[in-house]
C-alpha positions as a Markdown table, in Angstrom:
| # | Residue | x | y | z |
|---|---|---|---|---|
| 1 | Met | 94.1 | -31.3 | 2.6 |
| 2 | Thr | 94.8 | -28.1 | 4.5 |
| 3 | Ala | 94.2 | -28.5 | 8.2 |
| 4 | Arg | 90.9 | -26.9 | 9.3 |
| 5 | Arg | 90.5 | -24.6 | 12.2 |
| 6 | Val | 88.4 | -25.7 | 15.2 |
| 7 | Ala | 86.1 | -23.5 | 17.2 |
| 8 | Val | 84.5 | -24.0 | 20.6 |
| 9 | Thr | 80.9 | -22.9 | 20.2 |
| 10 | Gly | 79.1 | -24.6 | 23.2 |
| 11 | Ile | 79.9 | -25.4 | 26.8 |
| 12 | Gly | 77.9 | -27.6 | 29.2 |
| 13 | Ile | 79.1 | -28.4 | 32.8 |
| 14 | Leu | 77.9 | -30.1 | 35.9 |
| 15 | Ser | 80.3 | -29.6 | 38.8 |
| 16 | Pro | 80.7 | -29.3 | 42.6 |
| 17 | Leu | 80.9 | -25.5 | 42.0 |
| 18 | Gly | 77.8 | -25.1 | 39.8 |
| 19 | Asn | 75.9 | -26.6 | 36.9 |
| 20 | Asp | 76.4 | -23.8 | 34.4 |
| 21 | Arg | 79.6 | -22.2 | 33.1 |
| 22 | Glu | 78.9 | -18.7 | 34.7 |
| 23 | Thr | 78.3 | -20.0 | 38.2 |
| 24 | Phe | 81.2 | -22.4 | 38.0 |
| 25 | Phe | 83.6 | -19.7 | 36.9 |
| 26 | Ala | 82.3 | -17.1 | 39.4 |
| 27 | Asn | 82.8 | -19.6 | 42.2 |
| 28 | Leu | 86.3 | -20.4 | 41.0 |
| 29 | Met | 87.2 | -16.7 | 40.9 |
| 30 | Ala | 85.8 | -16.2 | 44.4 |
| 31 | Gly | 88.0 | -19.1 | 45.7 |
| 32 | Lys | 84.9 | -20.9 | 46.8 |
| 33 | Ser | 85.4 | -24.6 | 47.6 |
| 34 | Gly | 82.9 | -27.2 | 46.5 |
| 35 | Ile | 84.6 | -29.8 | 48.7 |
| 36 | Lys | 82.4 | -31.0 | 51.6 |
| 37 | Arg | 81.6 | -34.0 | 53.8 |
| 38 | Leu | 79.7 | -36.7 | 51.9 |
| 39 | Glu | 76.1 | -37.3 | 53.0 |
| 40 | Thr | 75.8 | -41.1 | 52.6 |
| 41 | Asp | 74.9 | -44.0 | 54.9 |
| 42 | Phe | 78.5 | -45.2 | 54.7 |
| 43 | Val | 80.4 | -42.0 | 55.4 |
| 44 | Asp | 81.3 | -42.9 | 59.0 |
| 45 | Thr | 83.2 | -46.0 | 57.8 |
| 46 | Leu | 85.5 | -43.9 | 55.6 |
| 47 | Asp | 88.9 | -42.4 | 56.5 |
| 48 | Ala | 88.4 | -39.9 | 53.6 |
| 49 | Gln | 85.0 | -38.4 | 54.2 |
| 50 | Leu | 85.3 | -35.3 | 51.9 |
| 51 | Ala | 84.6 | -35.0 | 48.2 |
| 52 | Gly | 83.7 | -32.6 | 45.5 |
| 53 | Trp | 80.2 | -33.9 | 45.1 |
| 54 | Ile | 77.1 | -32.5 | 43.4 |
| 55 | Ser | 74.1 | -32.1 | 45.7 |
| 56 | Asp | 71.7 | -30.3 | 43.4 |
| 57 | Phe | 71.4 | -32.5 | 40.3 |
| 58 | Asp | 67.9 | -33.7 | 39.4 |
| 59 | Pro | 67.9 | -36.3 | 36.6 |
| 60 | Leu | 64.2 | -35.9 | 36.2 |
| 61 | Ala | 64.8 | -32.4 | 35.0 |
| 62 | His | 66.6 | -33.9 | 32.0 |
| 63 | Phe | 65.0 | -37.3 | 31.4 |
| 64 | Pro | 61.7 | -39.2 | 31.8 |
| 65 | Lys | 61.7 | -41.3 | 34.9 |
| 66 | Asn | 61.8 | -44.6 | 33.0 |
| 67 | Lys | 64.8 | -43.5 | 31.0 |
| 68 | Ala | 66.7 | -42.1 | 34.0 |
| 69 | Ala | 66.2 | -45.5 | 35.7 |
| 70 | Thr | 68.3 | -47.2 | 32.9 |
| 71 | Met | 71.2 | -44.8 | 33.2 |
| 72 | Asp | 74.1 | -44.8 | 35.7 |
| 73 | Arg | 74.7 | -41.4 | 37.4 |
| 74 | Val | 77.8 | -40.9 | 35.2 |
| 75 | Thr | 75.7 | -41.3 | 32.1 |
| 76 | Gln | 73.1 | -38.9 | 33.4 |
| 77 | Phe | 75.9 | -36.4 | 34.0 |
| 78 | Ala | 77.3 | -36.8 | 30.5 |
| 79 | Val | 74.0 | -36.5 | 28.7 |
| 80 | Ala | 72.8 | -33.6 | 30.7 |
| 81 | Ala | 76.1 | -31.7 | 30.2 |
| 82 | Ser | 75.8 | -32.4 | 26.4 |
| 83 | Gln | 72.2 | -31.1 | 26.3 |
| 84 | Asn | 73.4 | -27.9 | 27.9 |
| 85 | Ala | 76.4 | -27.6 | 25.5 |
| 86 | Val | 74.2 | -28.1 | 22.4 |
| 87 | Thr | 71.7 | -25.6 | 23.6 |
| 88 | Asp | 74.5 | -23.1 | 24.4 |
| 89 | Ala | 75.9 | -23.6 | 20.9 |
| 90 | Gly | 72.5 | -22.9 | 19.3 |
| 91 | Leu | 72.8 | -26.0 | 17.1 |
| 92 | Asp | 69.6 | -27.0 | 15.2 |
| 93 | Leu | 70.2 | -30.7 | 14.8 |
| 94 | Asp | 67.1 | -31.1 | 12.7 |
| 95 | Ser | 68.9 | -29.2 | 9.9 |
| 96 | Glu | 72.3 | -30.8 | 10.4 |
| 97 | Asp | 73.9 | -33.8 | 8.7 |
| 98 | Arg | 74.1 | -36.0 | 11.7 |
| 99 | Glu | 76.6 | -38.4 | 10.0 |
| 100 | Arg | 79.1 | -35.5 | 10.2 |
| 101 | Ile | 78.7 | -35.1 | 14.0 |
| 102 | Gly | 80.3 | -37.4 | 16.5 |
| 103 | Val | 80.8 | -38.0 | 20.2 |
| 104 | Tyr | 84.2 | -38.4 | 21.9 |
| 105 | Leu | 83.9 | -38.9 | 25.7 |
| 106 | Gly | 86.5 | -39.5 | 28.4 |
| 107 | Ile | 85.7 | -41.6 | 31.4 |
| 108 | Gly | 87.6 | -43.2 | 34.3 |
| 109 | Met | 85.6 | -45.7 | 36.3 |
| 110 | Gly | 82.6 | -46.1 | 34.1 |
| 111 | Gly | 79.3 | -47.0 | 35.7 |
| 112 | Ala | 80.8 | -47.4 | 39.2 |
| 113 | Ala | 77.5 | -47.1 | 41.0 |
| 114 | Ser | 75.8 | -49.8 | 38.9 |
| 115 | Ile | 78.7 | -52.2 | 39.3 |
| 116 | Glu | 78.8 | -51.7 | 43.1 |
| 117 | Glu | 75.0 | -52.1 | 43.3 |
| 118 | Gly | 75.3 | -55.4 | 41.5 |
| 119 | Tyr | 77.9 | -56.7 | 43.9 |
| 120 | Val | 76.0 | -55.6 | 46.9 |
| 121 | Arg | 72.8 | -57.4 | 45.7 |
| 122 | Leu | 74.8 | -60.6 | 44.9 |
| 123 | Tyr | 77.2 | -60.9 | 47.8 |
| 124 | Arg | 75.5 | -59.0 | 50.7 |
| 125 | Asp | 71.8 | -59.4 | 49.9 |
| 126 | Asn | 72.2 | -62.9 | 48.3 |
| 127 | Ala | 70.0 | -61.9 | 45.4 |
| 128 | Asn | 69.7 | -64.4 | 42.6 |
| 129 | Arg | 69.0 | -61.8 | 39.9 |
| 130 | Leu | 70.3 | -58.4 | 39.0 |
| 131 | Lys | 68.6 | -55.5 | 37.2 |
| 132 | Pro | 68.2 | -56.3 | 33.5 |
| 133 | Phe | 70.0 | -53.1 | 32.5 |
| 134 | Thr | 73.1 | -53.7 | 34.8 |
| 135 | Val | 75.5 | -54.4 | 32.0 |
| 136 | Leu | 74.2 | -51.6 | 29.8 |
| 137 | Met | 74.5 | -49.1 | 32.7 |
| 138 | Ala | 77.9 | -50.3 | 33.9 |
| 139 | Met | 79.8 | -50.6 | 30.6 |
| 140 | Asn | 82.4 | -47.9 | 30.0 |
| 141 | Asn | 81.0 | -46.7 | 26.7 |
| 142 | Ala | 77.4 | -46.3 | 28.0 |
| 143 | Ala | 77.7 | -42.6 | 28.6 |
| 144 | Gly | 79.0 | -41.7 | 25.2 |
| 145 | Ser | 76.5 | -44.1 | 23.5 |
| 146 | Gln | 73.6 | -42.5 | 25.4 |
| 147 | Val | 74.8 | -39.0 | 24.3 |
| 148 | Ala | 74.8 | -40.1 | 20.7 |
| 149 | Leu | 71.4 | -41.7 | 21.1 |
| 150 | Asp | 69.9 | -38.7 | 22.8 |
| 151 | Phe | 70.8 | -36.5 | 19.7 |
| 152 | Gly | 70.5 | -39.2 | 17.0 |
| 153 | Leu | 74.2 | -38.7 | 16.0 |
| 154 | Thr | 75.6 | -41.2 | 13.6 |
| 155 | Gly | 79.2 | -40.0 | 13.3 |
| 156 | Pro | 82.0 | -41.6 | 15.3 |
| 157 | Asp | 81.3 | -42.4 | 18.9 |
| 158 | Leu | 84.4 | -43.3 | 20.9 |
| 159 | Thr | 85.1 | -43.6 | 24.6 |
| 160 | Phe | 88.6 | -42.8 | 25.9 |
| 161 | Cys | 89.8 | -44.3 | 29.2 |
| 162 | Thr | 93.3 | -43.1 | 30.2 |
| 163 | Ala | 92.5 | -42.5 | 33.8 |
| 164 | Cys | 92.9 | -38.8 | 34.8 |
| 165 | Ser | 93.7 | -37.6 | 31.3 |
| 166 | Ser | 90.7 | -39.3 | 29.6 |
| 167 | Ser | 88.7 | -36.2 | 28.8 |
| 168 | Ala | 91.6 | -34.1 | 27.7 |
| 169 | Val | 92.6 | -36.9 | 25.3 |
| 170 | Ala | 88.9 | -37.1 | 24.1 |
| 171 | Ile | 88.8 | -33.4 | 23.4 |
| 172 | Gly | 92.2 | -33.4 | 21.6 |
| 173 | Glu | 91.3 | -36.4 | 19.4 |
| 174 | Ala | 87.9 | -34.8 | 18.6 |
| 175 | Met | 89.7 | -31.6 | 17.6 |
| 176 | Arg | 91.7 | -33.7 | 15.1 |
| 177 | Gln | 88.6 | -35.4 | 13.7 |
| 178 | Ile | 87.4 | -31.9 | 12.6 |
| 179 | Arg | 90.9 | -30.6 | 11.7 |
| 180 | His | 91.5 | -33.4 | 9.3 |
| 181 | Gly | 88.0 | -33.4 | 7.7 |
| 182 | Tyr | 86.4 | -36.5 | 9.1 |
| 183 | Thr | 83.6 | -34.6 | 10.9 |
| 184 | Asp | 82.3 | -31.0 | 11.0 |
| 185 | Val | 81.0 | -31.0 | 14.6 |
| 186 | Met | 82.0 | -33.0 | 17.7 |
| 187 | Leu | 80.5 | -33.3 | 21.2 |
| 188 | Ala | 83.6 | -33.9 | 23.3 |
| 189 | Gly | 84.4 | -34.0 | 27.0 |
| 190 | Gly | 84.2 | -36.3 | 30.0 |
| 191 | Ala | 82.1 | -37.5 | 32.9 |
| 192 | Glu | 82.8 | -39.2 | 36.2 |
| 193 | Ala | 80.6 | -40.4 | 39.1 |
| 194 | Leu | 82.7 | -42.6 | 41.4 |
| 195 | Leu | 81.8 | -41.6 | 44.9 |
| 196 | Thr | 80.8 | -45.1 | 46.0 |
| 197 | Phe | 81.9 | -47.0 | 49.1 |
| 198 | Gly | 84.0 | -49.5 | 47.2 |
| 199 | Thr | 85.7 | -46.9 | 45.0 |
| 200 | Ile | 86.6 | -44.6 | 47.8 |
| 201 | Lys | 87.9 | -47.5 | 49.9 |
| 202 | Ala | 90.1 | -48.5 | 47.0 |
| 203 | Trp | 91.5 | -44.9 | 46.7 |
| 204 | Glu | 92.1 | -44.9 | 50.5 |
| 205 | Ala | 94.3 | -48.0 | 50.0 |
| 206 | Leu | 96.5 | -46.1 | 47.5 |
| 207 | Arg | 97.2 | -43.6 | 50.3 |
| 208 | Thr | 96.9 | -40.6 | 47.9 |
| 209 | Leu | 93.8 | -38.9 | 49.4 |
| 210 | Ala | 94.1 | -35.7 | 51.4 |
| 211 | Thr | 94.0 | -35.6 | 55.2 |
| 212 | Glu | 91.1 | -33.5 | 56.4 |
| 213 | Asp | 92.1 | -30.0 | 57.4 |
| 214 | Ala | 91.2 | -29.7 | 61.1 |
| 215 | Asn | 90.4 | -26.0 | 60.8 |
| 216 | Asp | 88.6 | -25.9 | 57.5 |
| 217 | Pro | 87.6 | -29.2 | 55.8 |
| 218 | Ala | 86.7 | -27.4 | 52.6 |
| 219 | Ala | 90.4 | -26.4 | 52.4 |
| 220 | Ser | 91.8 | -29.9 | 52.5 |
| 221 | Cys | 93.1 | -29.9 | 48.9 |
| 222 | Lys | 96.1 | -27.7 | 48.8 |
| 223 | Pro | 98.0 | -28.0 | 45.5 |
| 224 | Phe | 101.6 | -26.6 | 45.6 |
| 225 | Ala | 101.4 | -25.9 | 49.3 |
| 226 | Ala | 104.1 | -27.0 | 51.7 |
| 227 | Asp | 101.4 | -28.8 | 53.8 |
| 228 | Arg | 99.6 | -30.5 | 51.0 |
| 229 | Ser | 98.6 | -34.0 | 51.8 |
| 230 | Gly | 96.9 | -35.4 | 48.7 |
| 231 | Leu | 93.9 | -35.2 | 46.4 |
| 232 | Val | 90.2 | -35.0 | 47.0 |
| 233 | Leu | 87.9 | -37.1 | 44.8 |
| 234 | Gly | 85.1 | -35.3 | 42.8 |
| 235 | Glu | 82.3 | -35.9 | 40.4 |
| 236 | Gly | 80.7 | -34.2 | 37.5 |
| 237 | Ala | 80.9 | -33.7 | 33.7 |
| 238 | Ala | 81.8 | -31.1 | 31.1 |
| 239 | Met | 81.1 | -31.3 | 27.4 |
| 240 | Leu | 82.1 | -29.0 | 24.6 |
| 241 | Val | 80.7 | -28.4 | 21.1 |
| 242 | Leu | 83.7 | -28.3 | 18.8 |
| 243 | Glu | 82.9 | -27.0 | 15.3 |
| 244 | Glu | 84.8 | -26.3 | 12.1 |
| 245 | Met | 85.6 | -22.6 | 12.3 |
| 246 | Glu | 84.2 | -21.4 | 8.9 |
| 247 | Arg | 80.9 | -23.1 | 9.4 |
| 248 | Ala | 80.7 | -21.7 | 12.9 |
| 249 | Lys | 81.2 | -18.2 | 11.6 |
| 250 | Ala | 78.8 | -18.7 | 8.7 |
| 251 | Arg | 75.9 | -19.6 | 11.1 |
| 252 | Gly | 76.8 | -16.7 | 13.4 |
| 253 | Ala | 77.8 | -18.9 | 16.4 |
| 254 | His | 79.3 | -17.4 | 19.5 |
| 255 | Ile | 83.0 | -18.6 | 19.4 |
| 256 | Tyr | 84.5 | -19.0 | 22.9 |
| 257 | Ala | 87.9 | -19.9 | 21.6 |
| 258 | Glu | 89.9 | -21.7 | 18.9 |
| 259 | Met | 91.4 | -25.1 | 19.9 |
| 260 | Thr | 94.9 | -24.8 | 18.5 |
| 261 | Gly | 97.1 | -27.4 | 20.2 |
| 262 | Tyr | 97.0 | -30.9 | 21.5 |
| 263 | Gly | 99.8 | -33.1 | 22.8 |
| 264 | Cys | 99.5 | -36.7 | 24.0 |
| 265 | Ser | 102.4 | -38.9 | 25.3 |
| 266 | Asn | 103.1 | -41.8 | 27.5 |
| 267 | Asp | 105.7 | -41.8 | 30.3 |
| 268 | Ser | 106.5 | -45.6 | 30.1 |
| 269 | Thr | 108.3 | -45.4 | 33.4 |
| 270 | His | 106.0 | -46.3 | 36.2 |
| 271 | Ile | 102.3 | -47.1 | 36.6 |
| 272 | Thr | 101.7 | -44.4 | 39.3 |
| 273 | Gln | 104.8 | -42.2 | 39.6 |
| 274 | Pro | 104.8 | -39.2 | 37.1 |
| 275 | Ser | 107.7 | -38.4 | 34.8 |
| 276 | Val | 109.0 | -34.9 | 34.2 |
| 277 | Glu | 110.1 | -35.9 | 30.7 |
| 278 | Gly | 106.8 | -37.5 | 29.9 |
| 279 | Gln | 104.8 | -34.5 | 30.9 |
| 280 | Ala | 107.2 | -32.1 | 29.2 |
| 281 | Arg | 106.9 | -34.2 | 26.0 |
| 282 | Ala | 103.1 | -33.7 | 25.8 |
| 283 | Met | 103.4 | -29.9 | 26.5 |
| 284 | Arg | 106.0 | -29.5 | 23.7 |
| 285 | Met | 103.8 | -31.4 | 21.3 |
| 286 | Ala | 100.8 | -29.1 | 22.1 |
| 287 | Leu | 103.0 | -26.0 | 21.7 |
| 288 | Ala | 104.3 | -27.2 | 18.4 |
| 289 | Glu | 100.9 | -27.9 | 17.0 |
| 290 | Ala | 99.7 | -24.5 | 18.1 |
| 291 | Gly | 102.7 | -23.0 | 16.5 |
| 292 | Ile | 103.6 | -20.9 | 19.6 |
| 293 | Ala | 106.5 | -20.4 | 22.0 |
| 294 | Pro | 106.1 | -21.0 | 25.8 |
| 295 | Ser | 106.3 | -17.2 | 26.2 |
| 296 | Asp | 103.1 | -16.8 | 24.3 |
| 297 | Leu | 101.1 | -18.6 | 27.0 |
| 298 | Asp | 99.1 | -16.3 | 29.3 |
| 299 | Tyr | 97.9 | -19.0 | 31.7 |
| 300 | Ile | 98.4 | -22.7 | 32.5 |
| 301 | Asn | 95.7 | -24.7 | 34.3 |
| 302 | Ala | 97.9 | -27.2 | 36.1 |
| 303 | His | 97.0 | -30.8 | 36.7 |
| 304 | Gly | 97.9 | -29.9 | 40.3 |
| 305 | Thr | 96.4 | -32.8 | 42.3 |
| 306 | Gly | 97.7 | -31.7 | 45.7 |
| 307 | Thr | 100.0 | -34.8 | 46.1 |
| 308 | Lys | 103.6 | -34.3 | 47.0 |
| 309 | Leu | 105.0 | -36.0 | 44.0 |
| 310 | Asn | 102.6 | -34.7 | 41.3 |
| 311 | Asp | 103.0 | -31.1 | 42.1 |
| 312 | Ala | 106.7 | -31.1 | 42.3 |
| 313 | Thr | 107.0 | -33.1 | 39.1 |
| 314 | Glu | 104.6 | -30.8 | 37.2 |
| 315 | Thr | 106.5 | -27.7 | 38.4 |
| 316 | Ala | 109.7 | -29.2 | 37.1 |
| 317 | Ala | 108.1 | -30.1 | 33.8 |
| 318 | Ile | 106.8 | -26.6 | 33.3 |
| 319 | Lys | 110.2 | -25.2 | 34.0 |
| 320 | Leu | 111.8 | -27.7 | 31.6 |
| 321 | Val | 109.5 | -26.7 | 28.7 |
| 322 | Cys | 109.2 | -23.0 | 29.4 |
| 323 | Gly | 112.6 | -22.1 | 30.7 |
| 324 | Glu | 112.8 | -18.6 | 32.2 |
| 325 | Ala | 109.3 | -17.8 | 30.8 |
| 326 | Ala | 108.0 | -20.3 | 33.4 |
| 327 | Tyr | 108.3 | -17.7 | 36.1 |
| 328 | Arg | 106.3 | -15.2 | 34.2 |
| 329 | Ile | 103.3 | -17.5 | 33.3 |
| 330 | Pro | 100.5 | -17.6 | 35.8 |
| 331 | Val | 99.6 | -21.1 | 36.8 |
| 332 | Ser | 96.8 | -22.4 | 39.0 |
| 333 | Ser | 95.1 | -25.6 | 40.1 |
| 334 | Thr | 91.3 | -25.4 | 40.3 |
| 335 | Lys | 91.3 | -28.9 | 41.8 |
| 336 | Ser | 91.8 | -27.0 | 45.0 |
| 337 | Met | 88.1 | -26.1 | 44.8 |
| 338 | His | 86.3 | -28.7 | 42.8 |
| 339 | Gly | 88.4 | -31.8 | 43.6 |
| 340 | His | 89.8 | -34.3 | 41.2 |
| 341 | Leu | 87.1 | -35.4 | 38.7 |
| 342 | Met | 89.3 | -38.2 | 37.3 |
| 343 | Gly | 87.8 | -39.0 | 33.8 |
| 344 | Ala | 86.1 | -35.6 | 33.7 |
| 345 | Ala | 89.1 | -33.6 | 35.1 |
| 346 | Gly | 90.5 | -32.4 | 31.7 |
| 347 | Ala | 87.1 | -31.3 | 30.4 |
| 348 | Val | 86.2 | -29.4 | 33.5 |
| 349 | Glu | 89.6 | -27.7 | 33.6 |
| 350 | Ile | 89.5 | -26.7 | 29.9 |
| 351 | Val | 86.1 | -25.1 | 30.7 |
| 352 | Ala | 88.0 | -23.0 | 33.4 |
| 353 | Cys | 90.5 | -22.0 | 30.7 |
| 354 | Leu | 87.8 | -21.1 | 28.1 |
| 355 | Met | 86.0 | -19.0 | 30.7 |
| 356 | Ala | 89.3 | -17.3 | 31.5 |
| 357 | Leu | 89.6 | -16.4 | 27.8 |
| 358 | Glu | 86.0 | -15.3 | 27.8 |
| 359 | Gln | 86.1 | -13.1 | 30.9 |
| 360 | Gln | 89.8 | -12.0 | 30.8 |
| 361 | Ala | 90.3 | -13.3 | 34.3 |
| 362 | Leu | 92.4 | -16.0 | 36.0 |
| 363 | Pro | 91.1 | -18.3 | 38.7 |
| 364 | Pro | 93.3 | -18.9 | 41.7 |
| 365 | Thr | 94.9 | -21.9 | 43.5 |
| 366 | Ala | 92.9 | -21.8 | 46.7 |
| 367 | His | 94.2 | -22.7 | 50.2 |
| 368 | Leu | 97.8 | -21.8 | 49.2 |
| 369 | Ala | 99.0 | -20.2 | 52.4 |
| 370 | Gln | 102.4 | -21.8 | 52.7 |
| 371 | Pro | 104.0 | -22.4 | 49.3 |
| 372 | Asp | 106.4 | -25.3 | 48.9 |
| 373 | Pro | 109.9 | -23.9 | 48.1 |
| 374 | Glu | 110.2 | -26.7 | 45.5 |
| 375 | Cys | 107.0 | -25.3 | 43.8 |
| 376 | Asp | 108.1 | -21.8 | 43.1 |
| 377 | Leu | 106.1 | -20.6 | 40.1 |
| 378 | Asp | 103.3 | -18.0 | 40.1 |
| 379 | Tyr | 100.4 | -20.1 | 41.3 |
| 380 | Ile | 97.9 | -17.3 | 41.7 |
| 381 | Pro | 97.5 | -17.9 | 45.4 |
| 382 | Asn | 94.1 | -17.6 | 47.0 |
| 383 | Lys | 92.7 | -14.7 | 45.0 |
| 384 | Gly | 91.7 | -14.7 | 41.3 |
| 385 | Arg | 92.9 | -12.0 | 39.0 |
| 386 | Glu | 90.5 | -9.9 | 37.0 |
| 387 | Ser | 91.0 | -7.5 | 34.0 |
| 388 | Val | 94.1 | -9.3 | 32.8 |
| 389 | Arg | 95.2 | -10.0 | 29.2 |
| 390 | Val | 94.4 | -13.6 | 28.4 |
| 391 | Arg | 94.9 | -14.7 | 24.8 |
| 392 | Thr | 96.3 | -18.2 | 24.9 |
| 393 | Val | 95.8 | -20.8 | 27.6 |
| 394 | Met | 97.1 | -24.3 | 28.3 |
| 395 | Ser | 95.5 | -27.1 | 30.3 |
| 396 | Asn | 97.5 | -30.1 | 31.6 |
| 397 | Ser | 96.1 | -33.5 | 32.4 |
| 398 | Phe | 98.4 | -36.3 | 33.6 |
| 399 | Ala | 97.4 | -39.8 | 34.6 |
| 400 | Phe | 98.1 | -43.1 | 36.4 |
| 401 | Gly | 99.4 | -45.3 | 33.6 |
| 402 | Gly | 101.5 | -42.5 | 32.3 |
| 403 | Thr | 99.2 | -40.9 | 29.6 |
| 404 | Ser | 99.5 | -37.2 | 29.4 |
| 405 | Gly | 97.0 | -35.0 | 27.6 |
| 406 | Val | 97.7 | -31.3 | 27.0 |
| 407 | Leu | 95.3 | -28.8 | 25.3 |
| 408 | Ile | 95.9 | -25.3 | 24.1 |
| 409 | Ala | 93.1 | -22.8 | 23.2 |
| 410 | Ser | 93.3 | -19.2 | 22.0 |
| 411 | Lys | 91.1 | -16.2 | 21.3 |
| 412 | Pro | 90.3 | -16.6 | 17.6 |
């Protein structure tokens, strides 16, 4: 069977920078930070008090009260973003063969809030009974299953959990489902809602979280900067409608881009330390599947966490893959503005890439005042670039555990 082409026809996003694609991208282009002090009753007990968190999400705008009460925040994010993506795609599911539509969702911590609430009730409050839906809210596949239930989809429903690359892997594997003829449409992306006391304290123990900038807390995540100090946690979701190209054209769908390449590899070197070769391997795989040379790339959305080791490693990997072309390809890390959304990171960042294709504009790496000499590529410092030629983009997602996921999209 000839490999089929895969179009992106719908985008749904909930993020610290906005809950629709236009607002999200406009804030990226403006260099606006969605990183701010948490407003919780435990914030004063944290060393890391900043996060990219969503303050304006109302679950009751998307679900009846009784249904919302049976869904963890991460599931609410995933379903709401999927609803927005399906609406954006103009899909009339009543006229679709729902056996040919599936859901692939990336997630990191699962129902973190529900797990933590259960522990608090048991061990602090000495409760003898938990909420009946605790297991169903906390399980890792709850979000994807609720998306499928919400739309009555009976195609494949799989949850991918590869830490920070989860949603990039989910989108890449969904692309292959369509490419090889197993499905015609896929809802694919990721969600994360891990800003709980226990989760943040666990991340503090890893010593990878950024030190708060004394002059401007919103500028605390500084990928590729000499004074970078670590990552900032974030929450949100992004979902795409992927569709076989010819059927998308036949129904007159708006096509944001064509998904052309996907690479997935494992470092197999260390559980936390990234590998130049491992990252390069995934990038080469994606370029090979897309059938392009590195010089054909117009933009790379870097994993760019803001940690000393990650940013230097990724810079070296881009140079290894792209050679001299590496210095001509604009690169940026949007995590500088929305934080690290872990299981949702790859999905949110491919949305940034898709909007770059749509608007012919490139978002910046914010807060890059003092570049690290070891990180010497064109990182689009501080100010986005408008009215530029953007035909092909690449998004990098690398993870603890060593799984790399790289996506390539092009103007069709």
